[in-house]
Every structure is written in structure tokens, then in C-alpha cells.
C-alpha positions as CSV (number, residue, x, y, z in Angstrom):
1,X,60.5,112.5,20.0
2,X,61.2,109.8,17.0
3,X,63.9,109.5,14.8
4,X,63.6,111.7,11.8
5,X,64.6,109.6,8.9
6,X,64.4,109.7,5.0
7,X,61.0,108.0,3.8
8,X,62.5,106.6,0.6
9,X,66.0,105.2,0.0
10,X,67.3,103.7,-3.4
11,X,67.6,100.3,-2.6
12,X,70.4,99.9,-5.6
13,X,72.8,102.5,-4.5
14,X,76.0,100.8,-4.4
15,X,77.1,101.3,-1.1
16,X,73.8,99.5,0.1
17,X,74.5,96.4,-2.2
18,X,77.5,95.4,-0.1
19,X,76.4,95.3,3.2
20,X,77.2,91.6,3.9
21,X,75.4,91.0,7.1
22,X,76.3,87.9,9.2
23,X,74.1,85.0,9.8
24,X,71.6,85.6,12.9
25,X,71.9,83.6,15.5
26,X,68.6,83.1,17.3
27,X,67.0,81.3,20.0
28,X,65.4,78.2,19.2
29,X,62.0,79.5,18.9
30,X,59.6,80.1,15.8
31,X,60.8,82.9,13.7
32,X,58.6,85.6,11.8
33,X,60.4,88.4,9.8
34,X,59.2,92.0,9.0
35,X,60.8,93.1,5.6
36,X,61.4,97.0,5.6
37,X,60.3,97.2,9.5
38,X,61.0,100.9,9.4
39,X,60.0,101.8,13.1
40,X,59.0,98.2,13.9
41,X,55.6,99.1,15.5
42,X,54.2,96.0,14.1
43,X,56.7,93.9,15.5
44,X,56.5,95.4,18.8
45,X,53.0,94.7,19.1
46,X,53.3,91.1,17.8
47,X,56.3,90.5,20.3
48,X,53.8,91.9,23.2
49,X,51.4,89.4,22.2
50,X,53.4,86.2,21.7
51,X,56.2,85.8,24.2
52,X,57.2,82.4,22.5
53,X,58.6,83.9,19.2
54,X,61.7,85.3,17.5
55,X,60.9,88.4,15.6
56,X,63.0,90.3,13.3
57,X,62.9,93.2,11.2
58,X,65.2,93.8,8.0
59,X,65.6,97.5,7.4
60,X,67.7,99.4,4.8
61,X,68.0,102.9,7.0
62,X,70.7,102.2,9.7
63,X,69.5,105.0,12.0
64,X,66.1,102.9,12.2
65,X,67.8,99.6,13.0
66,X,69.8,101.3,15.8
67,X,66.4,103.2,17.2
68,X,64.2,99.7,17.1
69,X,67.2,97.9,18.8
70,X,67.6,100.3,21.2
71,X,63.6,100.4,22.2
72,X,63.7,96.6,22.6
73,X,66.6,96.6,24.8
74,X,64.9,99.2,27.0
75,X,61.5,97.0,26.9
76,X,63.2,93.8,27.6
77,X,62.4,92.3,24.6
78,X,65.7,89.8,23.5
79,X,63.1,88.4,21.1
80,X,62.9,91.1,19.1
81,X,65.3,92.7,16.8
82,X,66.3,94.6,13.9
83,X,69.0,94.1,11.2
84,X,70.8,96.3,8.7
85,X,70.5,94.5,5.4
86,X,69.0,94.7,1.8
87,X,66.0,92.4,1.2
88,X,67.0,91.8,-2.5
89,X,70.4,90.8,-1.6
90,X,70.9,89.8,1.9
91,X,68.3,87.2,3.4
92,X,69.9,84.0,2.0
93,X,72.7,85.3,4.2
94,X,70.6,85.9,7.3
95,X,68.3,82.9,7.7
96,X,68.8,79.4,7.2
97,X,66.5,77.5,4.4
98,X,63.0,76.6,5.6
99,X,63.3,78.5,8.9
100,X,61.1,81.3,8.9
101,X,57.1,80.8,10.1
102,X,56.2,84.0,8.6
103,X,57.3,87.0,6.1
104,X,55.4,90.3,6.6
105,X,55.4,93.3,3.9
106,X,53.9,96.3,5.4
107,X,53.0,99.3,3.0
108,X,56.6,99.2,1.1
109,X,57.6,102.1,-1.1
110,X,55.4,102.2,-4.0
111,X,58.3,103.4,-6.8
112,X,55.4,104.6,-8.9
113,X,57.6,105.3,-12.0
114,X,57.9,101.8,-14.4
115,X,61.8,102.6,-14.4
116,X,61.7,102.1,-10.8
117,X,59.4,99.0,-10.4
118,X,62.8,96.6,-9.9
119,X,63.1,98.7,-6.6
120,X,60.0,97.4,-5.1
121,X,60.1,94.9,-2.1
122,X,58.5,92.1,-4.0
123,X,60.0,90.9,-7.2
124,X,60.0,87.5,-8.7
125,X,63.5,86.9,-7.6
126,X,62.9,88.3,-4.0
127,X,59.7,85.8,-4.1
128,X,61.8,82.9,-5.1
129,X,64.1,83.4,-2.1
130,X,61.2,84.0,0.0
131,X,59.8,80.5,-0.7
132,X,63.1,78.8,0.2
133,X,63.5,80.4,3.6
134,X,59.8,79.8,4.5
135,X,59.3,76.7,6.5
136,X,56.7,73.9,5.0
137,X,53.4,75.5,5.5
138,X,54.9,79.1,6.1
139,X,53.1,82.2,5.3
140,X,53.8,85.5,3.5
141,X,51.8,88.6,4.2
142,X,51.5,91.6,2.1
143,X,49.6,94.8,2.4
144,X,49.3,98.3,1.1
145,X,47.0,101.3,0.5
146,X,48.3,101.5,-3.2
147,X,46.1,99.1,-5.2
148,X,48.5,99.0,-8.2
149,X,51.3,97.9,-6.0
150,X,49.2,95.4,-4.3
151,X,48.0,94.1,-7.7
152,X,51.5,94.0,-8.9
153,X,52.8,91.9,-5.5
154,X,49.7,89.7,-6.2
155,X,50.6,88.9,-9.8
156,X,54.3,88.1,-8.6
157,X,53.1,85.6,-6.0
158,X,50.4,84.1,-8.2
159,X,53.2,83.3,-10.5
160,X,54.9,80.9,-8.1
161,X,53.6,77.4,-8.0
162,X,54.9,76.8,-4.6
163,X,52.5,79.5,-3.0
164,X,49.0,79.3,-2.6
165,X,46.5,82.3,-1.9
166,X,44.6,81.8,1.3
167,X,41.7,83.8,0.3
168,X,41.6,81.9,-3.3
169,X,43.0,82.6,-6.5
170,X,43.6,86.4,-7.1
171,X,41.5,87.5,-4.0
172,X,42.6,89.9,-1.1
173,X,41.5,89.6,2.4
174,X,39.2,92.1,3.9
175,X,40.9,92.3,7.2
176,X,44.2,92.4,9.3
177,X,44.1,89.0,10.6
178,X,47.1,89.8,13.0
179,X,46.9,91.5,16.7
180,X,49.4,94.6,15.0
181,X,49.3,97.6,12.9
182,X,52.0,99.3,11.2
183,X,52.2,103.0,11.9
184,X,51.4,103.5,8.3
185,X,48.1,101.1,8.9
186,X,47.3,103.4,11.7
187,X,47.3,106.5,9.6
188,X,45.6,104.9,6.8
189,X,42.7,103.7,8.8
190,X,42.3,107.0,10.4
191,X,41.2,108.3,7.3
192,X,39.1,105.6,6.0
193,X,41.1,104.6,3.4
194,X,41.2,101.3,1.7
195,X,43.8,98.6,2.3
196,X,44.8,95.9,0.0
197,X,46.0,92.5,1.8
198,X,47.3,89.5,0.5
199,X,48.3,86.2,2.1
200,X,50.0,83.3,0.5
201,X,51.1,80.2,2.1
202,X,54.2,77.6,1.1
203,X,53.1,74.1,0.1
204,X,53.6,71.7,2.7
205,X,52.6,70.6,6.1
206,X,50.2,72.9,7.9
207,X,51.4,75.4,10.4
208,X,51.1,74.2,14.3
209,X,49.2,77.3,14.9
210,X,47.1,78.1,11.8
211,X,46.4,81.6,10.8
212,X,42.8,82.4,12.3
213,X,40.9,83.7,8.8
214,X,37.7,85.8,9.7
215,X,34.5,83.7,9.1
216,X,32.1,84.9,6.3
217,X,33.3,86.9,3.9
218,X,36.7,87.2,4.5
219,X,38.1,88.3,1.1
220,X,37.4,90.2,-2.2
221,X,38.0,88.3,-5.6
222,X,39.4,90.6,-8.5
223,X,39.2,87.7,-10.8
């Protein structure tokens, strides 16, 4: 039986703003990071498909962090770990500048009320931090089944001149281009509901292994 965890946690609780995690010591491999990894199904599937990459999940709910690390150890995945940290505060403490090949944000809490929008995973401040941590040519992938949330994230990322929308300005990807799906994606897809996906690349040299984008009608433009 899986670990039962509260779905929503207020990230601005005082106790969560002072976690001060230590900088991660990782083997010298490419690094990919999921922000708000929850049970980390997405990362486990990526790690199974690619033995040459470090995978880190950043998660605010400590019991999930403990469970992910336990399962990674049982599976012999020393390249995968979760860390108890705050996305809005702790990323520069965890990772070196220009060290992350890809960031993933999968189905974050929508925080629908306007007064709660500051709690969302992608704010302009977080976007600037991610740019500094991405290697030149590094990528940021975001997906949600809430259109307004995806559009809000797109507005943040389109405002950052160091990032380029892979699908074209103000455009969504039609498909998940990765060999992994989060638990939420499984559930949404099973009900045939739409998923809104965006992919941005930091200006700089191209990745050693460029992202395979589906040919043909690979995006939907809202401009």
C-alpha cells in the first residue's frame, strides 16, 4: 500500500521556509530534476530508460521524500534520489549554476484563488532561478490538466528573454515527448481529458542529445 499524504501543502508555512538543505553531492553525470516530484513515478520511469543520468526529485512533503528514497534503494537506483526542499527558496542552495540539463514540472497544485497564486510552482522569481541553474541549451518542461494554470506558467516563461518556446511562441506541445508519465498523467489520460504541455530551452549551445520532437503537427498555438 502506498503512503497516504496530504495533496496540498501551503508552501509559505513558516516551518517550510527554513529547511536549508545542503548542496547535493552527485556523481559526474547529466542531471535532470523534477520539481514537486510527489511519488516520483515519472523519475523512476526515466531512470529505468536511461542509466547514464542523475535524477533528483524536489518535494516539500517529507514522508514522500522518505518513501521515494526507500524505493530507489530497493530498486538499486543510486542515480535517483528525492530531497526535502522548498522550490521557491532552496534551489540555488541545492544545485550549482548551469548544472541541470532539464527541469520537469508535472501537474503542480493549481491554487485557484487569486490570493494563492504566489504559491504556484512557476513564478517569475522561480523562473529566473531555473534559468541560472540550467546549462546552456538546457530545457524546462511543464504540464498540467488545468488550462488556466498552464497558460499562467506560459505567460511567466514567455516573459523571460533567456528562454525559447520549442513549439513556437505561445504554443503548446501536443504530446509528452519523454518515455515517462506521472501518476496524475496516467489518471487524466485514462479519462481522455486534455493535458497542456509547454517546453522551453535556455539560449546557448544545443544539448548533446537534443529532445526528439514529434514530426508534423507537434504543437497547438494559442496566439
